[in-house]
N, C-alpha and C positions, 0 to 999 in steps of 0.2 A: 568480456563474457557475453554481453548482450549481442554485440555485432557478430561475434564468432559463431554463435548458435543461430541467431535469427536472420542474419544477413542485413544489408543496408535497407532494403525496402521495408522489411518487417520491423527493423529497429526504429526507422523514422515513423512508422505507423504506431509503434508502442509509445514513442515520445509524444506524438500528436494526441493519442488517446489519454495518456497520463496527464499531459498539460492542459488538455481540454477540461478534464475533471478538476484539476487543480485550479485552472483559470476561473471556472464557474464558482468554485468554492471561495477563491480569493475575493471575488466580487461580493459574495455574501458576507465574508469576514469584514471587508472594508465598510460595507453598509452598516452592519451592526456596530462595528467599532466606532463609527462616527455619529452614532445616534445617542450618545450619552457618555457619562463618565464610566471608564472601565476600572475594575479592581483586579486583584490577583486571581489567577485561574484560567486566563486565556479563553480557549474555546468552551471550557466548562462554564465559566462565568457568563459568556454570551448565551449559551443554550439554556442554562438554568433560569436566567432572568427573562428569557424570551418564552420558553415553553413550560416553565414551572419546575418545581423541585423533583417531580417524578422523572421526567425526561432528563433534566439537568444532572441529577444524582446518578442515574444509570449510565448516561453517556460519559459522565465524569469518571466513573470507575473504568469504563471501556477505554477512555482516552488515557487514563493513568496506566492501564495495562499495555496499551499500544506504545506509550513512551518508554515504559519499563522494558518491554521486549525489544523496542527499537534500540535502546541503549545497549542491551545485551548483544544485539545483532552487530552493532558497530564495534563493540569490544571484540567479539569473535572474529570480525573482519580484520581488525588490527592484529589480532593474534595470528591469523593466517598470513598476513603480510610479514610479520616479524619472523615467523617460522620459515617462510619462503626465503627470506633474506639470510637468516642466521641459523636455520635449523640443520641438524646433521642429516644428510641425504638418506633415504630409505635403503636398507641393506648394509649400511656402515654402522659400526659400533662406536668408533672414535671419530670425533670431528677434526676437520682440518681447516686452517686459516680462520676465516670469520664464521664458518659453519660449526658452531660449538653447542648450540642449544638442542637438548634431547627432544625427540618427537614421540608423544603418546597422548592418550586422552587425558591422563592425570597431569602430565606436564603442561599441556595446553590450557587445562583448567587453572593451573597455578599461574601461568602467564596472564590469563584473563583476569584472575583475582587481583594480581598486582597492578595491572593497568586500571582496573575499576577502582582500586584504592586511591590511585592518583587522581582520578576524576572526583572521587568523594572528597579528597583533601581540598581541591579547588572549590567545589560547591559549598563546603563547610565554611570556607573563609567568607563567602558572600557573593552577591551578584556583581559587585564592583570589580573584584578580581577576575570573575568569570568574563565580564565584558572586556576587560583589558586583555585577558588571555585569548579570547576569541578574535579580538581585533588583530593581535599579533599573528595568530594562526591564519587569519584572512590574508594578511600581507605575505606570509610564507607561501600559501596556496596560490596567490596571484602570481608570485615570482615563478613558482614551479610550473604553473600553467603556461606562462610565457615561454619558458625554456622548452616545454614539451612541444608547443606549436612551432617553435623555431627548429626543433630537432627533426620534425617531419620533413623539413626542407633542407636542413644542413647535413644530416647523417647520410653517409653513403650506403648502398645496399650491403647487407650483412646477413650471415647465417647464424641463427641463434640456437644453440643446443638446448634441448629441453629434457630434463630428467623426469620420468613418469614412474609412479609406483607400479610394480608388477609382482604380485604376491609378496614374498618376503624380500625381494630384491628390487632393482629398478632398471628401467631401460631408457635409452636416450633416443629422442627423435629431433629432427632439425626443422625449425621454423624459419621462415624467410622474411626479412624486411627488404622489400624490392625497390623502395623508393616509389615515386609516383609512376604507376603502371596501369595502362588500360586493361591489360589481361587480368591483373590482380583485382581490379575494380569489378570486372565482369564476373569473376569467380566468386566474389563476395556479395553479389547483389541478392541472391536468393537465400532462403533459409536452409540450414543443414544441422538438424538437432542430433546430438550424440550424447554419450554418457559423460556427466560432469566428473572430472578427475578428482575433485575434493570430497564428493559424497558418494560416488558410484551410482547415482540415480540418473535415469534417462530424462533429458530435458525436453520440455514442450513449450509452446507459446505462452501458456498460462504460468508455468513455473518460472520462465525467464522474465516475464512481465512482473511477477511477484517480487523477484530480486531487484529488478530495475526500479520499480515504483518506490522502494525504500530509499532510493537516492533522491527522491523528489518530495519527501515528506517534511523537509525543513521549513516549509512555508508557515507552519504553526509555531516555529521557534520564537518569532517576534511576539506573537499574540500570547504565548505561554508566559512571557516576561511582562505582561501588561501591568502587573502590580509593581514592577521595578522601574518602569519607564516614567519619565517626567510628563510627557504628553502622548499617551498611548493612542488617542484618537487622531493625532497628527502623524506619529511615527509609524504606526502599524500599516496604514494603507500605502504610504510611500515606500517604506522598506520592503514590504512583502511583494508588491507589484514589481519593483526593481529587481528583486532577487529571482522572481519567477521568469521574467524576460531574459535576464542575464544567463541563468542556468540553462534555459531552453536553447538559446543560441549556442552556448558552449557545447552542450550535449550533441546537437545536430552537427556542429562543425567537427568535433572529435570523431563522431561516427563516420563521417565522410572521409576524413583524413586516414583513419584506420583502414577502412575498406579499400582505399586507393593505394595503400603502401604495405600492408601486412598480409601474409598468407593466412589461409583458414586454419592451418595447423597451429600457427603461432597464436592466433586469436583464441582458439579453443583450449589450448593446453598450457598456456602460460599467461595467467591473469596479471602478472607483474612485468609484462614485456616492455612497458614504457621505460623502465629502468635500463633495459638492455640497449635501447636505441637512443637514449638521451645523450646530449652532448656533455652532460655532467650528471652521471647516474646517481651519486649520493643525494643530490638535491631532490630527485624524484622520490627516493625512499623517504626523505624527511617530509615531503609534501603529502605522501600517502598516510604517513603516521599522523601528521598534524590534522589532516582533514577528518580521518576516522576518529581521532581523539576528540576533536571539536564536536563532531556529531554525537559521540557517546555522552559527552558532558552536557550538550544541549538537551538531549532526551532525558538525562538524569535530573537536571535542574528543572526541566519542564514537568516531569513526573512529580517532583517534590512540591512544586507550586500548586499543581492540581490537587494533590493530596491535602495540602495545607488549606486550600480553599474549601474542599469537601468537609474537612474537620471543623473549620470555623463556622460553616453553615449549619452544623449539628444535624445533618440529614441522617447520619448513621449512629447518632447517640454516642454512647461511651466507647463504641468499637474503634473510633478514630480520635478519641480524646487526647491521646498522647501526641498526635501530630500537630496539635495546636501550639505546642511550646516553641518559643522563638528565643534567639539570642538577644543581647542588649541592643544591637543595631537593627533588629527586626528580621533577621534571617531565620527561616523556619528549619532549625537544625534537626529537630526530631523527624520532621517530614523527609528531610534529605537522607537521614540514616535509615528510616523505614524503606524508602525507595531503593536505597543501595542494597538492603538485605534482599528485597524481592528480585532485583537485577541479578544478584549473586546466585539466587536459586535458579533463575532462567539460564545462567551460564552452564548449568549441568547438561543442557540439551546438546552441547558439543559443537555442532557445525552451523555455519552461518545460514546456508540454504535450507536447513531443517526447520527454522522458525520464520523464514522470510514470508511464507504464505500466511501464517497466522498474523504477523505484524501488519502486512498489507491489508488483510481483511478488517482488522481493528481500525486502521487509519481510514479506510474507505467508509466504514460505518460511521465514524465520527464526522467525516466530511459530508456524508449524506445528511446527517442530522443538523450540521451547521447550515446547509442549504435549506433544510426543512424549517429551521428556525426563522431564517430570513423570509422564506416563502409564506410562513404563517403570519409574520408581521406585515408583509405586503398585502396579503389577502384580507387581513383583519381590517385594513383601512383605518387604523386608529389615528386620530389627528396628531398624537404625540410621536408617531414614527416619522421623523423628519431627518434622515441621515444627510450629512453634508456631501457624502459620496453618492452620486446619483447615477453612476454608470452600471446600473443593474436593473433587471425587470423580473417579474415572476417567471418569465420564460427561462432566464438563465438559471434561476434556482431549480426549476423543474428539470432542466437538462442536466444539471449537476447531480441531482438525486438519481435520475435514471441512469446516468453514466456510472455512478458509484455502485448502484445495485447490480447492474449488468456485469461489471467487472468483478465484483465480489463472487458471484456465482460461477463466472468463467474460470477464475483462478482456482477456487476450491469450494465446490458445493457443500462439502462436509463442514469446512471451517465456517462458511457463511451461515449455514443453518444453525450450527452450534452457537455462533456469536449472536444471532438473532434470538435464539432460545434463551441464552443467558441474559440478553438485554430485556426480554419479556419478563423473566423471573425478577430481575432487579426493579423493573417498572411496577410490578404488582406488589413487591415487598415495600417499596417506598410509598406507594399509593395508600397502603393500609397502615404502615408503621411510622412514617415520617410525620413530624409535626407540621401544622399549617404554616405557611410563610406569608410575608408581607411584600413579596416581589411583584405580585400581580401575575395572573394566569392568562396566557395567550388563548387558552381554550375558551375562557369567558368572552373574550373579544370576538373570536371566531363564531361562537354560538350566537352571540348577539347579532353579528352580521348575517348569519344564515336565517335566524329566526325572523328578523326584520324582513328579509327578502321573501320568505315563505308566508309570513302573515299578510304581506301585500298581495300575494297570489291567492290567498284564501278568500274567495269571493262569496259573500253571504247570499248573493242572488242565485248562486248555483247550488244552494243547499237542497238536499232531497231527503225524504223521510227514510229511505233505505239506509242512509248513513248517519241517521240521527244518533246522538249520544248525550247522556245527561251531563250538564255542566253546572256544577253546584256552587251556590253561595251559602255557606253555613254561618249564621250569626252566632257569635260566642260572646257572652258577657264576661265570663271568667273561666279560663281553661281548666282551673282546678276542679270545677264541677261538670266539665264536659269532655273529659278525656276519652271515655268510651264512645260517646256520640261522634267525636271527631274521627275515631277509628272506624266506626260503622259507616259513616258517610264516605270515607275513603274507599270502602268496599263497593259502595253504590255508584261511584262515578264512572266506572267502565271506561277507563283510559280517556275520560273527558277532563275538562277544566274543573279544578277544585280550588275554591277561594275561601279562606277563613276571614270573615268580616268581624270587625270590632269597632264599637263606637264609644268615644269619650265625650261625656256631656260637659263641655267647657266652651268658652267663647275666646277665640284667639285674640280678639281686641283687648282683652283684659290680662293677657299673658305676656311675659317678656320674650318667650320663644315657643317653638313648637313642642308640646309635651309628648308627641307621638314618636319622635326620633329615638329617644332613649329606650322606648319599649320595643322597637323593631327587632333588636338582637335577641330579646327574650322570646319573642314569637317565632323567629327563625330557628332558634335552638330547640323550641318545643316541637316544631315540624320535623327537625332532624331526629330528635329523640324518639318521637312517636312513630317515625318511619312512615309518614304519610306524604303523598305527592301532592302538595298543596302550596298555593301562593298565600300571601298574607296581605290584607288590605285594611288599613286603619284610617279612621276619619274622626273629625270633630264635628259636633252638631248640637243644636240647642235641645233636641229631643231625640229619643230613640227612633221614632217614626221618620223624622227628617233624615236621620243618619242612614236608615235602611234604604230610603229613596235615593240618597246620594250614591250608595254603593251599587244599587241596582242599575242606576243610570251610567255610572262611571267605571265599574269593575270590568276587567278584561280589555281586549284590544282587537279591533278588526272583527274577524269571524269567530274569535274566541271570547264569547261573553256568556255570563251565567244565564241559563234558561230555567233554572229551578232554584227556588228559595227554600232553605231548610231552617226551621226554627225549633227551639226547645218548647215544650208545652208550658202553658201558663197555669200553674196550680199553686197550692199552698204548702207543698212538700219542702222540708228543709234541705238545702243543698248539701251534698256530701263531697269531700275532697277526693276526687278520683285519681289525681296525680299521685297521692300518697300510697294508693294501692295498686297503681298501674305497674305491670312487670317491667316496663322500660325504665322505671325509676327505682323500684324496689330491688332490682338485680344489678343496678349500676355499680361499677367498681368505684366511681367517684361521684360525688354529689354535683349535679348540674345546677348552677345558680340561675334561678328563674325569677324575674322581678315582677311576679303577679301578686296582687293583694290577697289577703285572706278572704274566704267566702263570706257572703252576706249572712248575718245572724238571722235565725228564724223570725225574730220579732222585729227586725229592721224593715223599714218600708222599701217597696220595690221601686225600680227606676221607671216603670211604666205602668199605666192602668189597664184594666181589662179592655176598656173601650179602645185604647191606643193599640193594644196588641192585635185585636181583631181588625183594626184599621190598617195595620201593616199587611195582614193577609189580603184584605180587600185591595190595597194599593198594588200588591204584586200581581193579583189576578187582572186588574185593570191594565197593567203593563205587559200582559200576556206572558207572565212567568208562572210556571208550575209551582205548587206549594206543597211542602212536606212538613207536618208537625210531628215531632218525635217526643213520645212520652215514656218515661222510665227506661230510657236506653242505658242509663248508668247502671242499671241492675242486670244488664246483659253481660254475662261472663263468657265471652267468645272462646277463651282458652279452654274452659271447662266443656263447652259444647263441642269443640273440636276433639278433645280427648275422648269423649264418649261416642264420637261419630262412628267409629269402627263397629261397635256393638249395637248402639242405639242411635241411628242417624237422626239428627234434629229435624224438626218440621217447621215449615213456614206457612202460616195460615193466611189465606187471602180471601177477603170479603169484598167482591166487586160490586155489591149492591149498596145503594145509599140507604142506610138503615134509618135515617131520619126522614125518608120519603117512602113510607111503606106502600103508597099508592102508585109508585113508579118503580117497579122491580126490574128495570132494565139493567143489563150487564154488558151491553155492547156499545155504550156511548163513549165519547172521547175520554172522559175521566176514568171510566172503568178500564178501558184499554191501556191508559197510561199506568194505572195501578198494577195491572197485570205485567206490564213491561218492567216496572221497577222491581217487582218481586222476582221476575225472571232474571234481570240483571244481577240481583244479589245472588241468586242461585248459580250464576255462571262464573262467579269469581272463585279463585282457587280455594279460599278458606271455606266457602259455603257450598262447594261442589257436591258434597255428600248429603246435603240437606234435601228434603223432599217437599215439593210444593203440594199444598192441599187447598183446593178451591171449593168454597162453600156456595151452594146454589139454594137460595131460599125459595121454597115452593109452598103453595096453598092447596088445600083439598079441591079436587075437581079442575085443576089447572093443567092437566096432562104433564106431570113432572118428567116422565121419561122422554117425551118429545123435547122439552126444554133442555134436559141433560144431553140428548143427542146433538142438539143444535150447538150447545156450548162446547161439546167434545170436538165437533167439526171445526169450530172457531179456533180452539187450541191447536188442532192439527194444522190448520192453515197458517197459524202464527208460529209453528214449530216450537211450541211450549209444552214441555212434559209436566203434567200435573195430574193429581188424583182428584176426581170430582166427588164431592160428598153432598147428598141432598139433605136439606135441613127444613123440616116442617116448621112453619112459624105462624100457624093459624092462631094459637093462643096469644101470641104477641100482637099480631095485627088486630085481633079482636079488641084489645085494650085501646088501640088507636081509634077504632071506629066508635067505641063507646064514649070517648071524650070529645068526639067531633059533634057538630051541630046535627048530624044525622048521617045515616049510611049513604053510600053513593047512590044518587038518583032519588033519595027520599026527601020528605019535607024538612026544612030546617027549623029547629026550635027557636024560641026567643033567645036573644042575646043576653048573656049574663056577664056581669063585670068580673066575677070570680073566675069564670072560665077564661075570659080574655087575658087575664093576668097570667094564667098558667100555660098559655100557648104562645107559639112564635111562628111567624110566616117565613117559609123558605122556598124560593126567594121572593115570590109574590103571593098573593092570597090564594094559594092552591093547597097547602098542607098545614095542618096544625097538629103538633105532637105534645104530649104531656110528659111530665117527669116520670110518671108511672110507666108509661110506654117505653121511655128511654131506658129506665132501669131494667125492664123486662128484656129489651134488646141486648143490654149489657150482660144479663144473666145467660141469654141464649149463646152469646159469643163465648162466654167463660166456661160453659158446660161442655164445649166440644173438646174431646180428648184425642190423643195425648196432649199435654201442655206444650205449646210450640215454643221455639226459641224466640220468635218475633211474629207479630201480627201486622198485616197491612189492611187498613180500613179505608173506606170511602169518606172523603172530606167534602161535605156540602159547601156551596158558596155562602158567604156571609149575607145576611139580609140587606136589602136596599135601605131599609130604615136604620140609621145609625143608633137610634135609641134602643134598638133590640140587640145591639152588640153584646152587652153583658149576659143577656139571656141565651144568646147563641153559644157563647163560651161555656156557660153553665151546662147546657145540653151536651156539649162535647166532653166536658169533664165527667158527667154522669155516664156517658156512653163508654168511656175508656177507663173508668175507675176499676182498679184491681186487675186489669188485664195483663200486667207485666209489660215488657218491651213492646210498644205499639207505635206504628207509623200511620198517621192520617194523611191521605194522599188526594190531591186535587190536580188534575191535568187539564191544560187548556190547548195543547198542541197535539196534532196527530204524530204518533211516534212508532206505530207498527206498520209493517208492509208485508204483503203476501206475494210481491213481485220478485223476480230475480234481480 
């Protein structure tokens, strides 16, 4: 068939291409097979354990279908051979001699069903009888092959009459066996594609290659039996490579002998001509039957083993539960029966060449994935990938993948596209529906390899303000009271690093083991459930302040280190269990076990003092980290704000002026610009895109407010920040400040009084003194601005240099933010805005 249509040159090219693809795949199979213990499933087992359950399961189904269709293809081929030998010729109603079998679609389906039942019987008995049967068939085929080779030399030239169907009758043409003839060889060198007499379809290079390639797919027969072999890692490489080399030589030799001795008419119109020129014709018939029957059984038992492995891995749940059942000796009988049923359905397609393209596409896709699995293992550079078979490189894997993909689309673009689409659907279904496995995921190894490489390339010396992004370290004492804060900071990170930090106040010297390891899974489950893109960093420390220092120094890697510290606010409010009310947990179908302790009781002592809390802020600023203090973020109902966003867009209030420094009303310093940036970043996220920024400009009488407003508007324009500016007169507030000072600016200072000294605090050196009365007035000023915002951003002043004033500093912050609802106090130390391209 191949030589008759394609000619010698193209036939040799087909063999070279097919065996190049097969050879590259065999190298990958041998590498994976010698890298550890193999179990049942062959290629499916290799791919699933290398690429994970999604790829393994989807390719397992594809490989199962390929073997099923391959088994049906060989059964149909055997039926064609039987009908060709014993069928009643077209146009005759009554058979003569040995030609007694009726020919029609339903009769041929009956013959195929009977032959498939024979294959089923052998496979049901078990792998041992199959192995004995295939060895016997191998001996028969070897003897037949020997007689065929001898026949090319021993048979004299002969004319072979060929009966061809012609409508409802038949016609006879003569084909010639010329013996070795240079003229015959020259006539058969080039291709001459004609209509295939069995299907009535015009043959092309791709259609002939599709049929030919199915004769080369037996390389996976050995690996499919991996669960039944005593030493699969020893037997598979040797057996597979030997089979590939032997069949390649035999195919090329037979192609040359046929082209040199048989006319084109004989090759194209009589696919069983070897029987007519053999020195012992019945033996050729027996060999054809034995070879096709062996191939059909090989594909059937291979399909059953793949189905059994898929069922045992529970990737498809109850859908394949029946296929798990085995006989007393371990033979997966139900998998064999289910595979037989599917093959029986494929037999309804009728002709061999009709399904050859689909089968070839499936096999090529599986071979490409085997090469991909080996390539991924090689590129991952995992120390445990140490195959004893070393005759492969990533180049061979890549060539195998490319060859498979190119030939798939050359043979049948429609079949290739449909197969890839079906594979994608299976991948997505398994990704979302299959349970997690313990096989190990090659994707994790590849990601690690690439991340390490790119982290080394991320040079902190090349940082530029244009590409600055927030990289957050959020300190969490107990996630039960910080669920909404965790979600809010996730919106603030703007594709930057996000780390959840937690400190356990224990001493490792007094403990038998690390107490943080058992908690790791609970934190990772929390991250998954809240759907935040965060890392988790846990540490042991003698105090909270020491722990925060550790995390600020050690969190991150290379150019990805936290540049912003986020803390919850230090106040006396009783903590509320936010996880119990969070939608991710209230709407869950099943309870997620989280090993977090209950929240601190309102009367229980805190883990850190006010002085230590302010010390943490001071430490972060000394380490050039930006600081955010979040108060009452647990009262921020983001879901409700988003629901009403269509009719009443939420607002974000921004106060870029240091309200505790009324004598310094600057709004363009580094801290104010950082505050603007953080508010803008929040507004840029998808969830807060409908919110409106409102910027408050505090002005005093006679200070040219419109000039200040225009200057601020120009700054916002330069920074590409869209915000509404609102002027806020605060003469009444600042008046309180000047009344409590020692005198107005430039005036004489009254005598120092102890009572006044106790009610004031220096920020940061002896430049400003504010009283509680003034801070409460500033709080009222902020609170009166309507409408009520979803969240407020306020300027956070630096802590005082004198540590004895830390409690008073925290008291002032508490007064300033009391009753404001969700509020973020912001202090920035790094330039984060740019007006350049």
